[in-house]
N, C-alpha and C positions, 0 to 999 in steps of 0.2 A: 430673698436672705442675701444678708450683706457678708461683709468679707470677714468679720470677728465671728459669724457663725460656722466658718468651716477652718478657721486657723486654730492650731493648738496652744495652748497655755504655754506661755514662756518657761522654759526649763522641762518640759514634757517630752520624753523621747518618742521620736518618731516611730508610728508603728511599722512594723515590719511587714514586708508585702509578701504575702503568702504563695508559696508556689514552689518552683524546682529549687532555688537556691537553698531555702532553707531545708528542703527535705534532701536535697545533697549534700548539706553541711554534715547535717545529722549522720548520714548514712556514711559519708567518710570517714567521719570520727570515730564511728563504729569499727568501721574497715582497718582502720591503723591501731586502734586497740588490739582487735582481735588479732591483727599483724603481728603486735607488740609481744602481746603473751604467748604466740606459738614460739618466736624469736626465743623469751625468756625462758619457756621449757626445754629448748633443744638446747639453749647453751647451758641450762642447770644440768641436763641430763650429760652432756658432754664433757662438764668439770667434773660431776661425779664419776663418771667412769675413767676419766685419765689420772684422778686423785686416787682411783680403788676404793672409795668408799662403794659404787657398784661393780660385784664382779663380770668382768668383761667376758666370761665365760656363758655368762646369762643376758647381760645387758650390753654388748657391744656398744662402742663411742655412737654418738648422733652422726658424727662427720664419717664414720665407717659405712652406716646404714645409708646414708645421703649418696655415696659413692656409689654403693651396689644399685642406689636405686637409679642412679643416671646412667648407669651400667644398663640396666633392664631396659630403660627407652630406648635404646638402639637394637633390642632384639624382636622378633618377630612373636615369640613365647608370649612375653609380656602383653603384647597389645591383643592376641588371639585371648589371653585369659579374661583381659579387661571388658573386650566384648562380650565374652559367655556370661561374664556377670552383670553387666547393663543391660544387654538385649532381654534377658531374661526378667528384670528388674523392670525396664519398660512396656514389655509385653502385659507381665502381669499386673501393671497399673493400667493400660491401656482397658483390659478387664476389669479391672475395679473401676474406672468411669462407666463402662457400659453397664453391667451388673449394678453398680451402686445409685446410677441416676435413674433405672427403670425402678429395682426397688424404692428409692427414695419416693418417687412419683406416686407410686403405689400405697404405701405405708404413710405418707404425708397428706395424701388428699382424699384417700379413702378408710373410713373409721373401720370397716369391717375387715379389712386387710390387716390395720396396725393391730384390732384385738385379738387376731387370730395368728399373728405371727409375732409378739412379742415375747413370748416364753420362748420361742424357738432362738431368737434372735440376742435374749438376754443372755442362753445358755453356752450359745456358740463363743460369742464375744470374747471370754475370760480363756478359752482355750489356747494356749500361747500353739503355734504352728511348728516350732522345735517338737512339740509332743505328738506330733501327726506324721514325723518323717520316716519312723518304722512302717508305716501304714503304707507313705507314698511310694519307700522303697520296693514294698511287698506287690503295689500294683504296678509302677513304670519302672523300677530300678533308679541307679544314677542319670536321671534323665533329664532333659529341660522342660521335659511334660512335668515333671515331679517337682522342680524347681518352680516353673509358674503357676501351678497350683498351689502350691504352699504358699507363695508371694501373695496370690490372689486373695486366700484366705486370710491373712496376717494384714494385710492391708486395707483389707475392703471397710473394715468398722470405723475408722477416723471418717472416712468420705462420706461413707452413710449416714452415719450420727450428725454431720455436718448440714448433708444435704437435707436433713428430715427436718432439723432446726431451721433452716434456711426458709424453706417452705413452709414453717409453721409461722414465721414472722412474717410473712406476705399481708399486707394491709388490706384487710376483706370489704373496707369503705372502698377503697380504691379499686377493688374487682368489682363492686357493686355498680358503682360509678361507671365503670369500663361496661357492664353488663347494660346499663341503663340507656348509654350511648351508641351501642351495638357496634362498639370498635372491633370485635372479630377476636379471633382467638390469636392470629399473627401478633396485631399492636398488642393486647392485653398482656402475652408473654415478653415480647422483647422490650414493652416499655413499662410493665408494672413487677412480673414474675421474674425476669433473669435480672433487674438491678439488684433488687431484693436478695435474690438466691446468689449471685455470683462471688460477692465477699465470704461466703460461707464455704461455696464449692472449693475455693483457691485456697482456703487455709486448710479445710481436708484434704486436699488434693496434694499439699504440701507436707504434709505431717505423713501422709499415703506413701509418699515419694522416699521418704527419709527410711520408714518400714521397709519398703521393698527392698531396698539396697542391704539391710541389715539381714534381712530373710534370707535374700539370694546368696550371701557370703555364707552365713550358717549352713544354709545346706549344702552347699558346697564343702565345707569345712566338716561335718558330720556325715553328711549323706554319699560324697564322694562324688557328684558332679564338677563336672568341667567347669574353672574360673578361679577366681582370685582366693575363694577359701579352699579350695582343695592344692592348690599350690603351697598356701599356709602349711597345711597338714603335712605334706609331703616335705618341705624345707624343715619343718620341726623336728620329724623323723630322721632325715639325714644329717642332723643337728650344723644345717647352713641358716644360722641366725640371722647374717645381715639380709639374707634373703628374706627370710621369714619375718623379720620388722619391715624392710622395703614394703614387703606386699601389704603387709597390716597398716603401715602410713597411706598406702595407693586407697586401700579402702576407705581410711578416712577422708581423704582428701576427694575420694568420689562421693562418699555423702552430704561433704560441705558443697562439692559443686552443683550436685543437682538442687541442694537446697537453694543456694544463691541464682538459680537460673529461675527457679520457680519465683523467689523474691522478684527478680527482673520483670518478672511475665506478669505479676502484678500491677507494675506501674503503668504500661500501655491500657491493660485491661480494665483497671479502675481509676481512670485518669479523672472521672468525676467525682471519685470518693473523700471524704475529707480527709482519710489517712494519706492520700498519696497528693492532696493539695497543700499539705501542710498546714490544716486549719487546725486550730484547736477549742474553737467553740461547738 
C-alpha cells in the first residue's frame, strides 16, 4: 500500500471521527434549543399576563409562579408530596420490569402462550388506567397500593410490547450457531440475546417511566391519594393559583427529569450500539 492509497483527495472534507464529541454536540444543541423554548414560553406567558391579555385571576404571571415554586422548595410539605409521587412511580416501574420481563419471555419464546394470551393483552392494552380509578378506590381507597396498581397497569404495555419485539429480533442463525458450539445458556444470553434485546427494553422502559409519572399524578388528582396531584386539587379548590401552577410545573419537570435520566443510562449501557457511537452508516 502506498501513501496515495490512504491520502484523501485534495479539497475533500475530513471524515469526522465518530464518538462522544459528535454525540455530545448533538445533545448539547438539543438541550440548548429545549432550554430556549422553555424560556421563550415563560417570557411570553409573563408578557401576556403583565399586559392584561391573560386574566391574572386565572393565569398569574410566570414570575409569580416561579417565586412561589422557590418558596415551596424550602418547605417539607413540598418534598413530601414530591416523594409520594416519585416513590409510587418508581415502585410501579419496578413491577413493570419484573412482570413485563417474565411475560415477554413467555410470549416471545413460547408460541402456545402467545396464541392463548394475545386476545387478553389486546383487550387490556386500550383500557386507560384512569378508567380504573373508581375500582381502585373501591378496593384499596386513596392509598399507595391503589396508585402503584394503576401505575403498573398503565405503564406495563409499552415495556411488554418492546420486550416481545426485541426477543423476536434475536438472530436465529446466531442462536443455532451458539447451540452447535455448545456455548451454554449464560454465554448465549449475554452475548446474543441481551445485546439484541437491550435497546428495545430501554426504549420501552423510558416510555413506561413517563407514563408512570403521569398516572401517579392523575390518580392523586382524581383519586385523592397523597402526592403532587392531590395538592394541585386542593390548591385549585382554595383558589391558590400560584401554588397550583407551581405544582403543575413541578410535575412537568419531574417527567422531564426522569426522561433525561433514562436517556443518560442508555449511553453507558449501549456504548457498543451505533446510536451511542455516533455512527451514521
